[in-house]
KOLTOR-775634 format. One record per atom (N, C-alpha, C): residue number from 0; atom name; x, y, z. Coordinates in nm, 2 decimals. Layout:
<recs>
   n atom      X      Y      Z
 NUM   CA      X      Y      Z
...
</recs>
This chain:
<recs>
   n atom      X      Y      Z
   0    N  -1.87  -0.30   0.80
   0   CA  -1.86  -0.23   0.92
   0    C  -1.87  -0.08   0.89
   1    N  -1.96  -0.01   0.96
   1   CA  -1.98   0.13   0.93
   1    C  -1.92   0.21   1.05
   2    N  -1.85   0.31   1.02
   2   CA  -1.79   0.39   1.12
   2    C  -1.88   0.51   1.15
   3    N  -1.85   0.58   1.25
   3   CA  -1.93   0.70   1.28
   3    C  -1.93   0.80   1.16
   4    N  -2.05   0.85   1.13
   4   CA  -2.06   0.94   1.01
   4    C  -2.11   0.86   0.89
   5    N  -2.13   0.73   0.90
   5   CA  -2.18   0.65   0.79
   5    C  -2.08   0.60   0.70
   6    N  -1.95   0.63   0.72
   6   CA  -1.85   0.58   0.63
   6    C  -1.79   0.45   0.68
   7    N  -1.79   0.35   0.59
   7   CA  -1.74   0.22   0.62
   7    C  -1.58   0.22   0.64
   8    N  -1.53   0.12   0.69
   8   CA  -1.39   0.11   0.71
   8    C  -1.32   0.11   0.57
   9    N  -1.38   0.04   0.47
   9   CA  -1.32   0.05   0.34
   9    C  -1.32   0.19   0.28
  10    N  -1.43   0.26   0.31
  10   CA  -1.43   0.40   0.26
  10    C  -1.32   0.48   0.32
  11    N  -1.29   0.46   0.45
  11   CA  -1.19   0.54   0.51
  11    C  -1.05   0.49   0.46
  12    N  -1.03   0.36   0.43
  12   CA  -0.91   0.31   0.38
  12    C  -0.89   0.37   0.24
  13    N  -1.00   0.38   0.16
  13   CA  -0.99   0.44   0.03
  13    C  -0.94   0.59   0.04
  14    N  -1.00   0.66   0.13
  14   CA  -0.96   0.80   0.15
  14    C  -0.82   0.81   0.19
  15    N  -0.77   0.73   0.28
  15   CA  -0.63   0.73   0.33
  15    C  -0.54   0.70   0.21
  16    N  -0.57   0.60   0.13
  16   CA  -0.48   0.56   0.02
  16    C  -0.48   0.67  -0.09
  17    N  -0.59   0.73  -0.11
  17   CA  -0.60   0.84  -0.21
  17    C  -0.52   0.96  -0.16
  18    N  -0.53   0.98  -0.03
  18   CA  -0.45   1.09   0.04
  18    C  -0.30   1.06   0.02
  19    N  -0.26   0.94   0.04
  19   CA  -0.12   0.90   0.02
  19    C  -0.07   0.92  -0.13
  20    N  -0.16   0.89  -0.22
  20   CA  -0.13   0.91  -0.36
  20    C  -0.12   1.07  -0.38
  21    N  -0.20   1.15  -0.32
  21   CA  -0.19   1.29  -0.34
  21    C  -0.06   1.34  -0.28
  22    N  -0.02   1.30  -0.16
  22   CA   0.10   1.34  -0.10
  22    C   0.22   1.30  -0.19
  23    N   0.21   1.18  -0.24
  23   CA   0.32   1.13  -0.33
  23    C   0.32   1.22  -0.45
  24    N   0.21   1.26  -0.50
  24   CA   0.20   1.35  -0.62
  24    C   0.27   1.48  -0.59
  25    N   0.24   1.54  -0.47
  25   CA   0.31   1.67  -0.44
  25    C   0.46   1.65  -0.42
  26    N   0.50   1.54  -0.36
  26   CA   0.65   1.52  -0.35
  26    C   0.71   1.50  -0.49
  27    N   0.64   1.43  -0.58
  27   CA   0.70   1.41  -0.71
  27    C   0.71   1.54  -0.78
  28    N   0.60   1.62  -0.77
  28   CA   0.61   1.75  -0.84
  28    C   0.72   1.84  -0.78
  29    N   0.74   1.84  -0.65
  29   CA   0.85   1.92  -0.59
  29    C   0.99   1.86  -0.63
  30    N   1.00   1.73  -0.63
  30   CA   1.12   1.66  -0.67
  30    C   1.16   1.69  -0.81
  31    N   1.06   1.69  -0.90
  31   CA   1.08   1.72  -1.04
  31    C   1.12   1.86  -1.06
  32    N   1.06   1.95  -0.99
  32   CA   1.10   2.09  -1.00
  32    C   1.24   2.11  -0.95
  33    N   1.28   2.04  -0.84
  33   CA   1.41   2.05  -0.79
  33    C   1.51   2.00  -0.89
  34    N   1.48   1.89  -0.96
  34   CA   1.57   1.84  -1.06
  34    C   1.60   1.94  -1.17
  35    N   1.49   2.02  -1.20
  35   CA   1.50   2.11  -1.31
  35    C   1.58   2.24  -1.27
  36    N   1.57   2.28  -1.15
  36   CA   1.63   2.41  -1.11
  36    C   1.76   2.40  -1.04
  37    N   1.79   2.28  -0.98
  37   CA   1.92   2.27  -0.91
  37    C   2.03   2.23  -1.00
  38    N   2.14   2.30  -0.99
  38   CA   2.26   2.26  -1.07
  38    C   2.30   2.12  -1.05
  39    N   2.33   2.05  -1.16
  39   CA   2.35   1.91  -1.16
  39    C   2.47   1.87  -1.07
  40    N   2.58   1.94  -1.07
  40   CA   2.69   1.91  -0.98
  40    C   2.65   1.93  -0.83
  41    N   2.57   2.03  -0.80
  41   CA   2.52   2.05  -0.67
  41    C   2.43   1.94  -0.63
  42    N   2.35   1.89  -0.72
  42   CA   2.26   1.78  -0.69
  42    C   2.33   1.66  -0.66
  43    N   2.43   1.63  -0.74
  43   CA   2.52   1.51  -0.71
  43    C   2.58   1.52  -0.57
  44    N   2.63   1.63  -0.54
  44   CA   2.69   1.65  -0.41
  44    C   2.59   1.63  -0.30
  45    N   2.47   1.68  -0.32
  45   CA   2.37   1.67  -0.21
  45    C   2.33   1.52  -0.19
  46    N   2.32   1.44  -0.31
  46   CA   2.29   1.30  -0.30
  46    C   2.40   1.23  -0.22
  47    N   2.53   1.26  -0.26
  47   CA   2.64   1.19  -0.19
  47    C   2.64   1.23  -0.04
  48    N   2.62   1.35  -0.01
  48   CA   2.62   1.40   0.13
  48    C   2.51   1.32   0.21
  49    N   2.39   1.31   0.15
  49   CA   2.28   1.24   0.22
  49    C   2.31   1.10   0.24
  50    N   2.37   1.03   0.13
  50   CA   2.40   0.89   0.14
  50    C   2.51   0.86   0.25
  51    N   2.60   0.96   0.28
  51   CA   2.70   0.94   0.38
  51    C   2.64   0.97   0.52
  52    N   2.57   1.09   0.53
  52   CA   2.53   1.13   0.66
  52    C   2.40   1.07   0.71
  53    N   2.31   1.03   0.62
  53   CA   2.19   0.97   0.67
  53    C   2.21   0.82   0.70
  54    N   2.31   0.76   0.64
  54   CA   2.33   0.62   0.66
  54    C   2.46   0.59   0.72
  55    N   2.50   0.68   0.82
  55   CA   2.63   0.66   0.89
  55    C   2.65   0.52   0.94
  56    N   2.54   0.47   1.01
  56   CA   2.56   0.34   1.07
  56    C   2.54   0.23   0.97
  57    N   2.49   0.26   0.85
  57   CA   2.48   0.15   0.74
  57    C   2.52   0.21   0.61
  58    N   2.65   0.24   0.59
  58   CA   2.70   0.30   0.46
  58    C   2.69   0.21   0.35
  59    N   2.68   0.08   0.37
  59   CA   2.67  -0.02   0.26
  59    C   2.52  -0.06   0.24
  60    N   2.43   0.01   0.30
  60   CA   2.29  -0.03   0.28
  60    C   2.25  -0.01   0.13
  61    N   2.14  -0.08   0.09
  61   CA   2.10  -0.07  -0.05
  61    C   2.06   0.07  -0.09
  62    N   2.00   0.15   0.00
  62   CA   1.96   0.28  -0.03
  62    C   2.08   0.37  -0.05
  63    N   2.18   0.36   0.04
  63   CA   2.30   0.44   0.03
  63    C   2.37   0.41  -0.10
  64    N   2.38   0.28  -0.13
  64   CA   2.45   0.24  -0.25
  64    C   2.37   0.29  -0.38
  65    N   2.24   0.29  -0.37
  65   CA   2.15   0.33  -0.48
  65    C   2.17   0.48  -0.50
  66    N   2.18   0.56  -0.39
  66   CA   2.19   0.70  -0.40
  66    C   2.33   0.74  -0.46
  67    N   2.43   0.67  -0.42
  67   CA   2.57   0.69  -0.48
  67    C   2.57   0.66  -0.63
  68    N   2.51   0.54  -0.66
  68   CA   2.51   0.50  -0.80
  68    C   2.43   0.60  -0.89
  69    N   2.32   0.65  -0.83
  69   CA   2.23   0.74  -0.90
  69    C   2.31   0.88  -0.92
  70    N   2.38   0.92  -0.82
  70   CA   2.46   1.04  -0.83
  70    C   2.56   1.03  -0.94
  71    N   2.63   0.91  -0.95
  71   CA   2.73   0.89  -1.05
  71    C   2.67   0.89  -1.19
  72    N   2.55   0.83  -1.21
  72   CA   2.49   0.83  -1.34
  72    C   2.42   0.95  -1.38
  73    N   2.39   1.04  -1.29
  73   CA   2.31   1.16  -1.31
  73    C   2.38   1.25  -1.40
  74    N   2.32   1.28  -1.52
  74   CA   2.37   1.38  -1.61
  74    C   2.26   1.48  -1.64
  75    N   2.30   1.59  -1.71
  75   CA   2.20   1.70  -1.73
  75    C   2.08   1.65  -1.81
  76    N   2.10   1.56  -1.91
  76   CA   1.99   1.52  -1.99
  76    C   1.90   1.43  -1.91
  77    N   1.96   1.34  -1.83
  77   CA   1.87   1.24  -1.75
  77    C   1.80   1.32  -1.64
  78    N   1.87   1.42  -1.58
  78   CA   1.80   1.51  -1.48
  78    C   1.68   1.58  -1.54
  79    N   1.70   1.64  -1.66
  79   CA   1.59   1.71  -1.72
  79    C   1.47   1.61  -1.75
  80    N   1.50   1.49  -1.80
  80   CA   1.40   1.40  -1.83
  80    C   1.33   1.36  -1.70
  81    N   1.41   1.32  -1.60
  81   CA   1.35   1.28  -1.47
  81    C   1.26   1.39  -1.41
  82    N   1.31   1.52  -1.42
  82   CA   1.24   1.63  -1.37
  82    C   1.10   1.65  -1.43
  83    N   1.10   1.65  -1.57
  83   CA   0.98   1.66  -1.64
  83    C   0.88   1.55  -1.61
  84    N   0.94   1.42  -1.61
  84   CA   0.86   1.30  -1.59
  84    C   0.80   1.31  -1.45
  85    N   0.88   1.35  -1.35
  85   CA   0.82   1.35  -1.21
  85    C   0.72   1.46  -1.20
  86    N   0.74   1.58  -1.26
  86   CA   0.64   1.69  -1.25
  86    C   0.51   1.65  -1.32
  87    N   0.52   1.58  -1.44
  87   CA   0.40   1.54  -1.51
  87    C   0.33   1.43  -1.42
  88    N   0.40   1.33  -1.38
  88   CA   0.35   1.22  -1.30
  88    C   0.28   1.28  -1.17
  89    N   0.35   1.37  -1.10
  89   CA   0.29   1.43  -0.98
  89    C   0.17   1.51  -1.01
  90    N   0.17   1.59  -1.12
  90   CA   0.05   1.68  -1.15
  90    C  -0.07   1.59  -1.18
  91    N  -0.05   1.48  -1.26
  91   CA  -0.16   1.39  -1.29
  91    C  -0.21   1.33  -1.16
  92    N  -0.13   1.29  -1.07
  92   CA  -0.18   1.23  -0.94
  92    C  -0.25   1.33  -0.86
  93    N  -0.20   1.46  -0.85
  93   CA  -0.27   1.56  -0.78
  93    C  -0.41   1.59  -0.84
  94    N  -0.42   1.60  -0.97
  94   CA  -0.55   1.63  -1.03
  94    C  -0.64   1.51  -1.01
  95    N  -0.59   1.39  -1.02
  95   CA  -0.67   1.27  -1.00
  95    C  -0.73   1.27  -0.85
  96    N  -0.64   1.29  -0.76
  96   CA  -0.68   1.29  -0.62
  96    C  -0.78   1.40  -0.59
  97    N  -0.76   1.52  -0.64
  97   CA  -0.85   1.63  -0.62
  97    C  -0.99   1.59  -0.67
  98    N  -1.00   1.54  -0.79
  98   CA  -1.13   1.50  -0.85
  98    C  -1.19   1.39  -0.77
  99    N  -1.12   1.29  -0.72
  99   CA  -1.18   1.19  -0.64
  99    C  -1.23   1.24  -0.51
 100    N  -1.15   1.32  -0.44
 100   CA  -1.20   1.38  -0.32
 100    C  -1.32   1.47  -0.33
 101    N  -1.33   1.53  -0.45
 101   CA  -1.45   1.61  -0.48
 101    C  -1.57   1.52  -0.53
 102    N  -1.54   1.39  -0.54
 102   CA  -1.64   1.29  -0.58
 102    C  -1.69   1.31  -0.72
 103    N  -1.61   1.35  -0.81
 103   CA  -1.64   1.37  -0.95
 103    C  -1.66   1.23  -1.01
 104    N  -1.77   1.20  -1.06
 104   CA  -1.80   1.06  -1.11
 104    C  -1.71   1.03  -1.22
 105    N  -1.68   1.13  -1.31
 105   CA  -1.59   1.10  -1.42
 105    C  -1.45   1.06  -1.38
 106    N  -1.41   1.10  -1.26
 106   CA  -1.27   1.08  -1.22
 106    C  -1.24   0.93  -1.19
 107    N  -1.34   0.86  -1.15
 107   CA  -1.32   0.72  -1.11
 107    C  -1.27   0.63  -1.23
 108    N  -1.34   0.63  -1.34
 108   CA  -1.28   0.55  -1.45
 108    C  -1.15   0.60  -1.50
 109    N  -1.13   0.73  -1.51
 109   CA  -1.00   0.79  -1.55
 109    C  -0.89   0.75  -1.45
 110    N  -0.92   0.75  -1.32
 110   CA  -0.82   0.70  -1.22
 110    C  -0.78   0.56  -1.25
 111    N  -0.88   0.47  -1.28
 111   CA  -0.85   0.33  -1.30
 111    C  -0.76   0.32  -1.42
 112    N  -0.78   0.40  -1.53
 112   CA  -0.70   0.39  -1.65
 112    C  -0.56   0.44  -1.62
 113    N  -0.55   0.55  -1.55
 113   CA  -0.42   0.61  -1.52
 113    C  -0.34   0.51  -1.43
 114    N  -0.40   0.46  -1.32
 114   CA  -0.32   0.37  -1.23
 114    C  -0.29   0.24  -1.31
 115    N  -0.38   0.19  -1.39
 115   CA  -0.35   0.07  -1.47
 115    C  -0.22   0.10  -1.56
 116    N  -0.22   0.22  -1.61
 116   CA  -0.10   0.26  -1.69
 116    C   0.03   0.26  -1.61
 117    N   0.02   0.31  -1.49
 117   CA   0.13   0.31  -1.39
 117    C   0.17   0.16  -1.37
 118    N   0.08   0.08  -1.35
 118   CA   0.10  -0.06  -1.32
 118    C   0.17  -0.13  -1.43
 119    N   0.13  -0.10  -1.56
 119   CA   0.20  -0.16  -1.67
 119    C   0.35  -0.12  -1.67
 120    N   0.38   0.01  -1.65
 120   CA   0.51   0.05  -1.65
 120    C   0.59  -0.01  -1.53
 121    N   0.53  -0.02  -1.41
 121   CA   0.59  -0.08  -1.30
 121    C   0.62  -0.22  -1.32
 122    N   0.53  -0.29  -1.39
 122   CA   0.55  -0.43  -1.42
 122    C   0.67  -0.45  -1.51
 123    N   0.69  -0.36  -1.61
 123   CA   0.81  -0.36  -1.69
 123    C   0.93  -0.35  -1.61
 124    N   0.93  -0.25  -1.52
 124   CA   1.04  -0.23  -1.43
 124    C   1.07  -0.35  -1.34
 125    N   0.97  -0.42  -1.29
 125   CA   0.98  -0.53  -1.21
 125    C   1.05  -0.65  -1.29
 126    N   1.01  -0.66  -1.41
 126   CA   1.07  -0.77  -1.50
 126    C   1.21  -0.74  -1.53
 127    N   1.24  -0.62  -1.57
 127   CA   1.38  -0.59  -1.62
 127    C   1.47  -0.52  -1.52
 128    N   1.42  -0.47  -1.41
 128   CA   1.50  -0.40  -1.30
 128    C   1.44  -0.43  -1.17
 129    N   1.43  -0.55  -1.13
 129   CA   1.36  -0.59  -1.01
 129    C   1.40  -0.52  -0.88
 130    N   1.30  -0.46  -0.81
 130   CA   1.32  -0.42  -0.68
 130    C   1.20  -0.45  -0.59
 131    N   1.22  -0.48  -0.47
 131   CA   1.10  -0.50  -0.38
 131    C   1.02  -0.38  -0.37
 132    N   1.08  -0.26  -0.37
 132   CA   1.00  -0.14  -0.36
 132    C   0.90  -0.13  -0.47
 133    N   0.94  -0.16  -0.59
 133   CA   0.85  -0.16  -0.71
 133    C   0.74  -0.26  -0.69
 134    N   0.77  -0.38  -0.64
 134   CA   0.67  -0.48  -0.61
 134    C   0.56  -0.42  -0.51
 135    N   0.61  -0.36  -0.40
 135   CA   0.52  -0.31  -0.30
 135    C   0.44  -0.19  -0.36
 136    N   0.50  -0.11  -0.44
 136   CA   0.42   0.00  -0.50
 136    C   0.31  -0.06  -0.60
 137    N   0.35  -0.16  -0.67
 137   CA   0.25  -0.22  -0.76
 137    C   0.13  -0.29  -0.68
 138    N   0.17  -0.35  -0.57
 138   CA   0.06  -0.41  -0.49
 138    C  -0.03  -0.30  -0.43
 139    N   0.03  -0.19  -0.39
 139   CA  -0.04  -0.08  -0.33
 139    C  -0.13  -0.03  -0.44
 140    N  -0.08  -0.01  -0.57
 140   CA  -0.17   0.04  -0.67
 140    C  -0.28  -0.06  -0.71
 141    N  -0.26  -0.19  -0.70
 141   CA  -0.36  -0.28  -0.73
 141    C  -0.47  -0.27  -0.62
 142    N  -0.44  -0.25  -0.50
 142   CA  -0.54  -0.23  -0.39
 142    C  -0.61  -0.10  -0.42
 143    N  -0.54   0.01  -0.46
 143   CA  -0.60   0.14  -0.49
 143    C  -0.70   0.12  -0.61
 144    N  -0.67   0.04  -0.71
 144   CA  -0.76   0.01  -0.82
 144    C  -0.89  -0.05  -0.77
 145    N  -0.87  -0.16  -0.68
 145   CA  -0.99  -0.23  -0.63
 145    C  -1.07  -0.13  -0.55
 146    N  -1.01  -0.05  -0.46
 146   CA  -1.09   0.04  -0.38
 146    C  -1.16   0.15  -0.46
 147    N  -1.09   0.19  -0.57
 147   CA  -1.15   0.30  -0.65
 147    C  -1.27   0.24  -0.73
 148    N  -1.25   0.12  -0.78
 148   CA  -1.37   0.05  -0.84
 148    C  -1.49   0.04  -0.75
 149    N  -1.46   0.00  -0.63
 149   CA  -1.56  -0.02  -0.53
 149    C  -1.63   0.12  -0.49
 150    N  -1.55   0.22  -0.47
 150   CA  -1.60   0.35  -0.44
 150    C  -1.68   0.41  -0.56
 151    N  -1.63   0.38  -0.68
 151   CA  -1.71   0.43  -0.80
 151    C  -1.85   0.37  -0.81
 152    N  -1.85   0.24  -0.78
 152   CA  -1.98   0.17  -0.78
 152    C  -2.08   0.23  -0.67
 153    N  -2.02   0.25  -0.55
 153   CA  -2.10   0.31  -0.45
 153    C  -2.14   0.45  -0.48
 154    N  -2.06   0.53  -0.54
 154   CA  -2.09   0.67  -0.58
 154    C  -2.20   0.67  -0.68
 155    N  -2.19   0.58  -0.78
 155   CA  -2.30   0.57  -0.88
 155    C  -2.43   0.54  -0.81
 156    N  -2.43   0.45  -0.72
 156   CA  -2.55   0.41  -0.65
 156    C  -2.60   0.53  -0.56
 157    N  -2.51   0.60  -0.49
 157   CA  -2.55   0.71  -0.40
 157    C  -2.61   0.83  -0.49
 158    N  -2.55   0.85  -0.60
 158   CA  -2.59   0.97  -0.68
 158    C  -2.71   0.93  -0.78
 159    N  -2.74   0.80  -0.78
 159   CA  -2.85   0.76  -0.86
 159    C  -2.82   0.78  -1.01
 160    N  -2.69   0.76  -1.04
 160   CA  -2.65   0.77  -1.18
 160    C  -2.72   0.66  -1.27
 161    N  -2.77   0.70  -1.38
 161   CA  -2.85   0.60  -1.46
 161    C  -2.75   0.50  -1.51
 162    N  -2.80   0.37  -1.52
 162   CA  -2.72   0.27  -1.58
 162    C  -2.74   0.27  -1.73
 163    N  -2.65   0.21  -1.80
 163   CA  -2.66   0.21  -1.95
 163    C  -2.79   0.16  -2.00
 164    N  -2.85   0.06  -1.92
 164   CA  -2.98   0.00  -1.96
 164    C  -3.09   0.10  -1.95
 165    N  -3.08   0.19  -1.85
 165   CA  -3.20   0.28  -1.83
 165    C  -3.18   0.41  -1.90
 166    N  -3.07   0.43  -1.97
 166   CA  -3.05   0.56  -2.04
 166    C  -3.14   0.57  -2.15
 167    N  -3.20   0.69  -2.17
 167   CA  -3.29   0.71  -2.29
 167    C  -3.20   0.71  -2.42
 168    N  -3.26   0.65  -2.52
 168   CA  -3.19   0.64  -2.65
 168    C  -3.23   0.77  -2.73
 169    N  -3.13   0.84  -2.77
 169   CA  -3.16   0.96  -2.85
 169    C  -3.15   0.92  -3.00
 170    N  -3.24   0.97  -3.08
 170   CA  -3.24   0.93  -3.22
 170    C  -3.19   1.05  -3.30
</recs>
């Protein structure tokens, strides 16, 4: 099914999912930066405040409990690690999304490798620290991989990229 402008529904879904990855990357980058610059005690207080005030009607919800447990476990070393991890993770996603939106042919295989790496880590987390959120994120990433592969094949066709069989052999 082709939409106005010649873009299929799957092309638009790909754009939307890549856009969500980019937004997630920006939020991770900002969250990582916040973990590095906000005083640890202040951060713990903010987490507890949010868990109390945002979940007033459901103080025993899984998210409120997670936020309180996270605040209790949060130490300076873990905040630094999480901050740098989130900033690196976010920066990689932003660069990946930028290159895909610019239709850089080299970005498609690199994106597949990067997301596959994320899926390997997420699978580890699912096995040892199961959460439905991680399962949903992994399913989302599997769909992104499939759409990225599909888009990469279409881009190669559109750009007339030579296949390995038709490449000249240099001696």
